C-alpha positions, 0 to 999 in steps of 0.5 A: 734299268727303267726298261728292265723294270718295265718288263718285270712289271709287265711280267708280274701284271700279265696273269691278272691282265690275261685273266681280266681279258679272258674272263671279263672283257671278252665275255662281256663284249661277246654278250653285247654282240650276242644280244643283237643276234639270234643263236641257239648255241650250235647253229648259225647266228643271225642278226636281229638288231634290237628285237631281243630287247623289245621282246624282253621288255614286252614279255610279261615274264621279264616284267614279273622278274623285274618286279620281283627283283625290285621287291627283293631289293626293297626288303633285303637292303633296308631291313638287312642293313638296319638289323646289322647296324643295330647289332653292330652298335650293341656289340661295339662296347661289349667284351669278346667282339672277336668271338661275336664277329666269328659267330655272325660271320659263319653264315657268310662263309657257309655254302649258299646251297647248304644255307638254302637247304637248311632254310628249305627245311625250316620254311617248308609248308604243311607238317614238313616245315619246322617253323610252321609245325612249331607255331601250329603246335605251340600257338595254334596258328596256321602260317602261310606256305612260304615257298609255294605261295606266290605272295609270300615266297619273296618274303621267304627269300628275303629272310634267307638273304638277310640271314646269310648276309647279316654277318658281313654287314655286322663286321663292316659296321663294327669296323666303321664304328671303331673309327669314331673318335671317343672324344666326339661321343663324350663331347655330345654327352657332356652337352646333354645329348642322349643315346638316340641323339648321339646315334643320330647326330654323331654315329650315323654321320661318322659311319655314313661312308661305311653305310653308303658302301654297304648299301651299294653292295647290298643293292647290287647283290640283291639284283644278282640273287640266284643260287639260293632262289634256285635251291629254295623254290622252283621259279618255273612253277612259282612266278613269285620267285622269278628274278632277272638273273633266273630269267637270264638262266632260263632263257640261256640254259633251258631254252637255248635262246642265247640272244634273248638271254644276253639281252636280258643280262644287258638290261640287268646291267643297265638297271644296276648301273642306273641305280648305282649312279643314282646312289652316287648322285645322292650320296653327297647329301648324307655321306660325310667324309673327313675332308 
């Protein structure tokens, strides 16, 4: 009976295991090997050792991509999560939370390309952009060319990213807020704590696991930003929009330098793992679990 159950378990697990091996384990292993080779996708592969990594680490374009990715993370993670938390706290005690959940979650399920095209119309420079033209007509102010100015393009990308991911974070924070026992907040108010003190001493510690989870996911997502950037701007002609993932795409699918592309992807993987490990290391100081 146990042997038969084992065969049935293996049968039901087989599709997931095969998919995991075919679409994750094998491509990752192939990318690791390819990072130490020179290959254009068609010709012979040649072993170059760590030359691809040293070339990328010394490439100014890769340094710009890393810096832009870090700036995007610093803009989207704190501002995006902070705004989502404020909205979630405001919606926690209102009627019709389900309706607001649907409204805020709609951008999350909308195609990222459609979102990028919409914001491209809004943020376009000159007389073509809805935002710039409206501010110019109403207030007489001239706003920067959001999608062309290298100084402001990363801010524009951050705005689009925050808007498109806001609904997911709001829903997650609302779920976390609803797990807080009302007796805790009532006890704090009886002791004389005001709304700010209740939020700082009761709400934040109780939802700290949720906040930690959202922070980890948001950082990883910001490091992997690509599709909206690809549609919004042309990073080939605007270095302010070049990120690490776009560097990987540019090397692999435009220049056909798959070894370089794999090396850049592995550096991105290492940076993501490093930042995630740091987050897990410091979470003991501010994340409070029931245990």
